[in-house]
C-alpha positions, 0 to 999 in steps of 0.5 A: 500500500502506498501509505507505507511511504508515511504521511507525506504520500498518504493523500495519493490514495490506497493502491491494490497490492494484490500482485504479491505472491500471485501465480500468473496464469488464467484461461484465455476467456478470463484474460479477454474478459478482464482486459476488456479487449473485444475480439472481432473473431475467436477460433478454438478453445477459450479454456486454453490456459495462459501462463505467459504473454509475449510479443517476441516470437524468439522469447515464447515458452510453452503455455504463452499467449503470443500477440503479433504486432506490426513494428517499424522493422518487421511484422509479428504475423510473419512469426506465428508458426515459430511462436506455435512451434515454441509452445504458444497455446494461443495467438492474438492477430490482426489478420483473420486469414492466418487462422487456418494455418495456425490452428493446423500448427497445433495452437489451441486458439486464435483471437482476431482484433482490430489493432494488436498494438493497442491490445498488447499493453492492456492484455499484458497489464491484465495478465500481470495484475496491473502492477503499476497500481501497487507502485508509486510511479514517477515518469520523467520525459524530455530530450535531455536530463532524463537519466540523471533526474530519474537516478536522483529521484530514485536515490531520494526514495531509496535513502528514505528506506523505500525499495525503488525500481528504475527503468532507464537508458543505462539499466533497469533496477528491480529493487535494491541492487538487482540490475538488468541491462536496458535494451531501450530507454522505455521498455516494451509493454510486456517486459515492463509489466512483467518487471513491475510485477517482479518489483511488487512481489519483491517488496518494491514501493516505487518506480521511477521511469524514463518515458521516451517520446518513442515509448509514449507514441508506441503505447509502451507506457499505456496501462502504466499508472503514473502519479507524477509527470516530470518535464525536463526540456524539449530540443531537437531529437528523434525527428527521424521517427516523429518527422516534426518537432510538433509531433515530437512534443505531442508524443511527450505530452501524452504523459501529462495528459494522464495527470487528471486526478488532483488527489493522486497526480502531480505535474513537475515542469521546467518553466525555463523551457519555451514549451512549458505552457504546453505541458502545463496545459495537458491533463487536468488544470486542478492537478498540483503543479510544481515548477522549477527553473534557473532563469525564472525566479517565479519558479517554485524551485530555483537556485539562489546561488551555486559553486562549480568545480571539477569535483563537485557542485554546490547549490543553494535552492529556494523552495516553497518549504524553505531553502536548502543546500546541496553538495552534489557529485553531479558535475556541470551547470546543466546538472543543476537543472536535474537537481532542481527537477528532483527537488521539485518532485520531492516538494510535489509529493510532500517530502521533508527537505532533509530527505530530499537533500540526503537522497540527492547527495547520495548520488556521486555520479551517473554512468557516462554523464559528465563522467571523469576518467582519472588515471592521475593524468594532468588533464581532465578526460570527460565521457558524456552521452551528449548526442543532440545539439542542445546536449552538446552545447550544454556539455561544452558550456559546462566544461568551459565554465571550469576554465580549462586551458583547451577543450579537445572534443571527440564526437560522432553521430549515430547512423539511421537517426536524424540526419539534420542534427549532424551539421548542427552538432559539428557547428556547435562543437567547433564553436565551443572547442579548441580542437575537434576530432570527428569520428564514428558513433554507431553507424548501424547500416549507414556508410560511416563516411557519409555520416561524416560528410553530413557532419562536415557540412556544419563547417562548410565542407564535404568529405571529399573536399576535406580530404582533397584539400587537406591531404587526407581525412587524418589531417588537421585544418584550422577553421576561421574561428581558430578551432583545429578540425580533423576527421578519423573514422576509427573511433578507437584511434580518434580517442587515442589521438585526442588523449595524446594531445592532452597537456596539463590543464586541458579538458578532453571531452568524449561525447555521444556514447556515454555509458554504452558498451558497444559500437553498432556496425551493420547489424552487429554489436561490437564491444566498445566502451569509451570509458574503457578505451580512455582508461587503457590509453591513460594507463599505457601512457602512465606506464611509459612515463614510469619506464622512462 
């Protein structure tokens, strides 16, 4: 029950904690009745016993119900026979024409619906007992800052003694220290419901979740009962998926549209962002709103002053409940926004100021977010996930504020993603760095050289021009603003080159991949971790110095 959180959260109401100890199985007839899904046709045995739900044929086990959805890359209807061969006892399909083929495979039942993607989340939630109703759930959406903000909020609840799960870009936390690798920022509907059910059974009381625009648009978050919606910011990203910024914004707005109950829901919004009014207007105007910002003193939560260094951030924050002082391991001015967002969530749900401070201060850093790689070298090496124009701008501004002698930046752009942001990222990086090395970053099925060609357009070159005019891609070219630019399509060599340039007082910035431990080339994931690569180079150089 949510009341176990103590007095500050009692007003959010009682929750159904019936998932605990439940054995998940029910007949197909009961599952359809409880979910409210209305089939257009049913063939076979409605008494078929369902012991699991899947939408990935490769994961099907004996007794599962397989729901065949149409995705961006493939169609689940192509894998119905495989699902049956793996043990699926029933199927949910959107095409009645497949029924005879499937029933001949030994499947007990076929359910035909108008839209399998809409049926999927409600069937999954029903089968697993609607576990989000047993959790206090916080959803965080925005272009940048989601990962750090969710980790800060989770830490606040954890330090108060409440088991808290997390779904995010870096990893999924079930409860306490149990951690799973994240396959995507916002998990698909089936694994999300399954993992939440596991959380409830293990005693988890709260869930903090990064809610991506794609996850919201693809109904992965349907049937998740959020109590708090948080908006960090909106800048250019994912236009390869959404097409326009307006569509991108509307997808994120879906999280706030569900904030309708003044007793159970809260909105937390960054009012420095020009899109703030849109998010504030979603849902019910009577739902309590808590705003935060750095530029607008009308915000409910804002910084009175701050002190930044390469080792910590100190910030004094004004809140409706009084001022507080936070000493954080989150580095860089842009992380103050993430701290303010976490404070605002605490204020929105009535937590004590001392609990908010203690929880935020317990987070020493987040993997791949302004992460310092320290092997005793006389210059800073910083690895960060920044992969949008705004994130790169904020990152390099934060580094500049630390007053390094030079900023040397290695950066790439991902393949099969928004091409239009590539020149923007290069232009920003060149404007804010002394040295820039353009390199590869998860090219996927794109030609890495064509990606670099798009990036070079930001400083007025094509790849062909750069190579022909300057003696090859590995040459250095002075840009009109004084920045030295080079191109190296081998990311490992590019990082080594950047670190080799480092002198006392410099800052080496490696942007784009952050916490990732792979490089995607074609359809293959190869082991590659910027942090490991940097450490190996630094240690090798330190060893050479000792041997001299």
